[in-house]
N, C-alpha and C positions, 0 to 999 in steps of 0.2 A: 306555806299556804296549802289548802286542800285542793286536790286536783284529781280528775279522772285520768288514769293512765293505762296505756296498752303496752305490755312488755313482749307480746308475741302476736303475730298476725292471726286474725280469726274474727269471730262474731262477738255479739254483746256479752257472752259469757266470759270474755277475756278482759272486760273493763274492770278496773280496780280504783277505788277511792283511796288515795294515798297522800302523804306529805310530799311536797315538791318545793324546789327552790323558787322564790319570787324572782321573776326575770328583771333585769336591769335595762331600761330603755337606752338604745343606742342613738347616734346622731339621727335626727329627724323622726324619732319615735316618742310616744308618750306611754306612761304606765297607767293602766286603767284598773280600778277595782270593779270587777264584773258583778253586776246586779242580776243579769239574766243572759242566757245563751241558748240559741235554738239548735235543734238537731237537723241535719240535712242528709239526704241519701248519699252524697259524695263522701261523707264521713265513714259510712258503712263500707263503701268501695275501697277507700284507703285502708281501713282496718283489715280488710282481707287481702291487701296488696294487689288489688285487681287493676290498679292504674300504673303498675310498674312499667317503666319505659317512658311514661309521661310525667309522673310525679314521684319523687323520692321521699319516703317517710323514714325518719330516723327514730329507732326505738331506744328507750321508752318514749312514747308519743302521747301528747295530750290532744284529743280530738276537738273539733268545734271551730267554726269560723265566725258566724254571726254573734253579735253581743250588744249589750247596752250597759252603761255604767258611768262611773265618775273618774275623771282624771285625778291621779294622786301625785304624779311626778312628771316633770317635763324633761325630756332628753335635750342634749345640746342642739341649738339651732331652731328651737320651736318658738314662734312668736304669734301664731294664729290662734292658739288656745291658752287657757289658763287653768291652774289647779282648781279643782272643784267644778269644772264644766261637766255637764251631763252630755255624753256623746254616745253615738252608736256607729257601727261599722262592721267590717269583716276582716279576718286575718287571712293572709295569703294561703292558698290551698297547699296542704302538706306540711306547713310550718307548725310549731308548737301552738296549740289552739286555745280556745276560749272556755272549755269546760273546766274552769278553774277559778279561784278567787281573784287572781290577778292575771293580766295579759299585757304584754308590750306590743304596740302596733304602730305602723307608720302613720304619721299625722296626715299624710296625703290620702289615706283610705277611710277617714272618719269624717263625721259632720256632727254639728250640735243636734241632740235628740229633739224630735218634734215635741213641742210643748204640750200638745194635746194627748200624747201617748204615754202610757206607763212604761217602765223599763221592760217589763215582760212583753208588752206589745211592740215596743221598738226593736227588741231583739229578734222578733219574728220577721223583720223587714228586709235587711240588707241584701242577701244573696238572691232571694226571690224577686224583689223589686228591681234590683240592678240588672238581673238577667232579663226581666221583662222589658225594662227601659232600653237597654242596649240592643236587645233582639228586635224590638219593634222600630226604634227610631234611628239607631246607628247603622245596624246591618239591614234592617227591613225598609228604612226610609219611609215609614208610614206617614201619610199626609191626610189632612182633613178631607172628608168626602170619599176617600178610598174605602175598599172593602177588604177586611182581613179575616182569615179563617184561623182560629186558634185551637189546636188539638190539645186536650187535657185542661179544659178551662176551670176545673175546680181544685186543682192542686196548688202547691206552694208557689209556683211561678205563674200558673194559669190564673189564679185569683187576682194577681196584680196586672197581668197582661190584659185581661178583659177590661178592668177598670181604667187602665192607662189608655188603651185604644179608644174606649168610650170617651174619656176626657179629651182626647186629641180630636174628636169629631169624626171618627171613622165609623163605618158600618161594620158591626162586629158579629161574626158567626163563630160559635164555639161548639166543640164536641165534649161530651161527658157522659157518665152513666145516668140511668133513670133517676136514681135517688138524689142526684145533684142538679136536675134540670131547673128547678125553681131557684136554687141557690145561685146558679150562674146567670139566670135572667136578672136576678136582683143586683148582680154586680154591674150590669149594664149591657149585657149581650142582647142584640136585636133579634137573633135567631139562635136557638139551641138545638143540637142534634143528639139524640140518644144513639150512641155508636153501637149499642148492643142489638138494636133492631133496624137501624137504617145505615146503609152504606153511604157515607157522606158524598162520595164521588158521583152518586146518582142524583143528588139534589143540589149540589153546589157547582157553579160554573163561573169562570171569568173573574176570579178574585185577583186583587192586586198583590196580596201578600199571604203566604201561609207561614204561620209560626208553629213549628212542630215540636211538641214536648213529649212525644210518644215514641217515634221511631218505627222501625220494622216495616210492615206492610202499609201502615198509615203514612209513613214518609213516602214510600214508593208510589202509592196511589194519589199523592197530593200533586204530582206534576200535572196531571190531566185537568185539574180544576183551576189552574192558573191562566190568566189572560197572557197573550204574548207580551214579553217584556216584563212579566211579573217577577216576584222574588219569593224564594223559599228559604227560610232560615230555620235550621234545626239545632237544638241543644243536645241531641242524642247521638247523631252520626253524621258523617260526611255524605251528602247526597251524591249519587252517581253523576259524574260529569257528562257522560253520554246522554243521560236522560235530560239534563239541562239543555244540552245542545239540541236534542230532538224537539223539545217543546219551546225552544227559543226563550228561555227564562234564565234568571240568575239564581244560583243555589249555593248555599254555604253552610258549614257547621260553625257555630259561634261558641266562644268561651267567655264567660263573664270576667270582667276586669274590675277589681276593687277600685272605687273612685269616690273620693270625698266630694268633689264638685257635683257629680251626678246625685249623690245621696242628699246634698243640700237642696237640690231642686225637688227631689222626692219628698223631703221633709216639709217643704213649703206646701206641697199638695195635701199632705196630711193635716197640716195646721189650717188650711183653707177649707177642709172638709170635702175636698174633691175625691179622695180615695180613702179606703179603710183597710185595716188589717184584721185577720181572723186567726185567733189562737184556739186550736182545738182542745189541747190538754196541756197542763203544766205538771212538772215533776221536780222534787228537790234534787240537788246535785247527786246525792248518794244513790238515787234511784235512776241513774242515767241508763243502765242496762234495760230497765223496763221501758223507758222512753224509746230506746232503739228498737226493741221488740215491737212496740206499737207502730213505729214508723215503717217497719218491715212488712206490716200487714197491708200497706198500700191503700190507695183510694181515700186518703185522709184529706178532709177539707182544711185549707189553711196550714198552720204550722204547729209543731210541738215544741215547747220551750222548757228549759231547765231554769228553775229559780235558784240562784247562787247565793245572793245576799239580800238582806232586807233593805 
């Protein structure tokens, strides 16, 4: 099969389109012919070995986690899926990935592709939507009628977080840059703050949940906008425990967990029209390095996707 491989740690310039062995599904896995795979910032971090100590990457490494495609082989013990099923999901972080014509994945991490989405659209969903779902509902415990502040409302995770919070019936406040204000409003945000000209902590008070996708000073300044007993969930860094105690709030860093059941619920929302996905650009597999360069520019609305097979 054709695959993008990395033989030494570094940037996009080290990505190579090469022949690789088609993986064999183990017990509890399925083999998927990949139609499309998205690119994510975590891939670039792993490629630079920036997560050593947390995630081990064995070289040569095929990057990529999100995908959509068709099941071509069932491993032992699989009875929830059939050959020919159109599925989407994500590969565990650091394992041999989805920027390839085939990938073997645990059946527990996939779901049937939303019927209303193309493979390219479906491939843009898993990591972003799962992170948003788990951050808001599992870690953040967001309930209808509560108020949530989402930092980074126009990015890959933020796009889903704003929509999911709106669907839940929460009051949604989001921060983003000026060029994305209308975009984030259209996603369902009740209030949008241009972080380049307004310090959010001067206009936001007593929210029930802060979902932080930015980190740094943004995370630090978020404690003061929470109501007592509120929750701060960050995907970027572990919030200081001393600050959480000082403000009498719960604060944690979350890590997305691949989950087929969560994806099935998310798929139903796509097919009902409750949420949408946004693909910014697509590239053929052989131009993966260009896709990574585009991702590195930052401030991208939605996701960038590699088209692997017709």
